RODRENBA-589807 format. One line per 3 residues: number of its first residue (from 1); for each residue x, y, z of C-alpha. Coordinates in steps of 0.5 Angstrom, whole numbers. Layout:
RODRENBA-589807
NUM> X:Y:Z; ...
This chain:
RODRENBA-589807
1> -181:41:135; -179:38:140; -172:34:140
4> -171:26:138; -170:23:145; -163:20:145
7> -163:13:145; -157:9:148; -155:1:146
10> -156:-3:152; -149:-5:155; -145:-12:154
13> -145:-16:160; -139:-20:161; -140:-27:162
16> -133:-27:166; -131:-20:168; -126:-22:172
19> -121:-24:168; -113:-22:166; -110:-21:160
22> -104:-25:158; -99:-23:152; -92:-26:149
25> -95:-32:149; -92:-37:145; -96:-41:139
28> -96:-47:141; -98:-47:148; -106:-49:149
31> -113:-47:152; -111:-52:157; -104:-52:158
34> -106:-43:160; -111:-46:164; -106:-51:168
37> -101:-46:169; -106:-41:172; -110:-47:177
40> -105:-47:183; -108:-38:184; -114:-39:184
43> -121:-42:181; -120:-42:173; -128:-40:170
46> -124:-40:163; -117:-39:160; -118:-37:152
49> -112:-36:147; -115:-31:142; -113:-35:134
52> -115:-33:127; -117:-40:124; -112:-44:126
55> -106:-40:128; -105:-37:136; -104:-30:135
58> -99:-30:142; -104:-27:147; -111:-29:150
61> -115:-28:157; -115:-33:163; -122:-31:168
64> -123:-32:176; -128:-33:182; -127:-25:183
67> -122:-20:184; -117:-22:189; -116:-28:185
70> -114:-23:178; -110:-19:183; -106:-25:186
73> -106:-28:178; -102:-20:177; -97:-20:183
76> -95:-29:181; -94:-29:174; -92:-22:171
79> -86:-23:167; -86:-31:169; -84:-37:163
82> -87:-42:161; -87:-46:155; -80:-42:154
85> -84:-35:154; -83:-30:158; -91:-27:158
88> -94:-21:161; -99:-21:165; -105:-15:167
91> -113:-14:170; -116:-13:163; -122:-8:164
94> -130:-11:163; -133:-11:157; -139:-7:159
97> -135:-2:163; -130:0:158; -136:2:153
100> -138:6:157; -132:10:159; -132:11:151
103> -140:14:151; -138:19:158; -132:21:154
106> -135:22:147; -142:25:148; -147:24:142
109> -148:31:138; -155:33:137; -157:39:132
112> -159:45:135; -167:47:135; -169:52:130
115> -172:57:135; -180:60:133; -180:66:129
118> -172:64:127; -170:65:120; -164:61:116
121> -160:66:113; -160:66:105; -154:64:102
124> -150:70:98; -151:68:90; -145:66:85
127> -141:71:82; -144:71:74; -139:69:69
130> -143:70:62; -138:76:61; -132:73:63
133> -134:66:59; -135:71:53; -129:74:53
136> -124:68:53; -120:68:46; -121:63:42
139> -113:62:43; -114:60:50; -120:56:49
142> -115:51:43; -109:51:48; -114:48:53
145> -116:43:48; -110:41:46; -108:40:54
148> -115:36:55; -112:32:49; -110:24:51
151> -103:23:50; -101:18:45; -97:12:48
154> -90:11:45; -88:5:43; -82:1:44
157> -78:-4:41; -79:-10:43; -73:-14:45
160> -70:-18:42; -69:-25:46; -62:-27:46
163> -59:-32:39; -55:-37:45; -60:-40:49
166> -56:-45:51; -50:-40:54; -55:-36:58
169> -58:-42:61; -52:-43:63; -52:-38:70
172> -58:-42:72; -57:-48:75; -56:-51:81
175> -50:-50:85; -47:-56:87; -42:-53:93
178> -47:-47:95; -54:-47:99; -61:-43:99
181> -62:-42:106; -69:-38:107; -74:-36:112
184> -68:-33:117; -70:-30:124; -68:-22:121
187> -63:-22:127; -59:-28:124; -52:-26:124
190> -46:-30:120; -43:-34:126; -50:-36:128
193> -51:-39:120; -45:-43:121; -47:-46:127
196> -52:-49:124; -48:-53:120; -44:-55:124
199> -44:-61:123; -41:-59:115; -35:-58:113
202> -36:-51:110; -32:-46:107; -37:-40:109
205> -43:-37:111; -46:-30:110; -52:-27:111
208> -56:-21:106; -56:-16:110; -62:-10:107
211> -58:-4:105; -64:2:108; -64:-2:116
214> -57:-5:116; -61:-12:118; -62:-19:115
217> -66:-20:109; -69:-26:112; -63:-31:107
220> -57:-32:106; -51:-37:103; -48:-42:105
223> -41:-45:101; -38:-52:102; -32:-56:101
226> -35:-60:97; -41:-63:93; -42:-70:98
229> -42:-65:104; -47:-60:100; -52:-65:98
232> -51:-69:106; -53:-64:109; -60:-62:104
235> -61:-69:106; -61:-68:113; -65:-61:113
238> -69:-64:109; -71:-70:113; -71:-67:119
241> -72:-59:119; -69:-54:122; -74:-48:127
244> -70:-42:130; -74:-37:133; -81:-42:131
247> -79:-41:124; -78:-47:119; -72:-46:114
250> -72:-47:107; -66:-50:105; -64:-52:98
253> -59:-51:92; -57:-44:90; -60:-43:83
256> -53:-41:79; -46:-43:79; -42:-42:84
259> -41:-35:86; -33:-33:87; -31:-30:93
262> -32:-23:90; -39:-24:88; -41:-27:96
265> -38:-20:99; -43:-16:93; -48:-21:95
268> -47:-19:103; -45:-10:103; -51:-6:101
271> -49:-4:94; -54:-5:89; -55:-13:86
274> -51:-16:81; -53:-20:76; -48:-26:79
277> -54:-25:85; -60:-23:81; -61:-31:81
280> -62:-33:89; -65:-26:91; -71:-29:86
283> -70:-35:89; -72:-31:96; -78:-27:94
286> -81:-34:90
């Protein structure tokens, strides 16, 4: 029997093989801005930012006429600033060359043909187990059936709702002096959070810290001196949202009574969550 000849796929031909990879781009950068940024190096054939739907993924490719222009672009534009971001520029391999290298590194494994007259060795027969089955004791079979039986589900008594619902709801009304600030960068500190509200009279600003990593959880609380300051701050930042590191912050009244100093310290420490901070925690997850 003759071996089946190995078939190889046709190589992928890239229309613009001479290109550079550009990383760490700002999400606001467009294809046109990227092309203009590299236009002083040489003729730009194509500039394309990779997206997922309408959102940029923060990197792209710029194609040139020849390899010499590619080397000039890497030397001139690597570690330069574009839209307030330090970009990374490096030469990109053509798709056809990369595919060829992968096929060379991982050769296809083919089945070796069987020689004439060569017989396949028979497998060893399985041991007979009839005698073993007959020797099993009835007690052992009964115990096995008990282990395989489905477990009964335990029924737990339903928890009774609190009789006084008004008292339970009293702890979840919006605070008159504390605001919840969400979608913060994880590296935000208390001081940086306080500076965001420098135009208002505040008494404290705390970022909630994760116990395992020691970094911020992405939200915090700001306590104002009175209700008027809280209302003015919310009104201002709803009309003019705060953007920190390309993240739009969310600001709303904290969903609980004004916490005491001990409650705020508990919220920013590594101790487990208490009943006072459970409502803001749920607000952050929402």
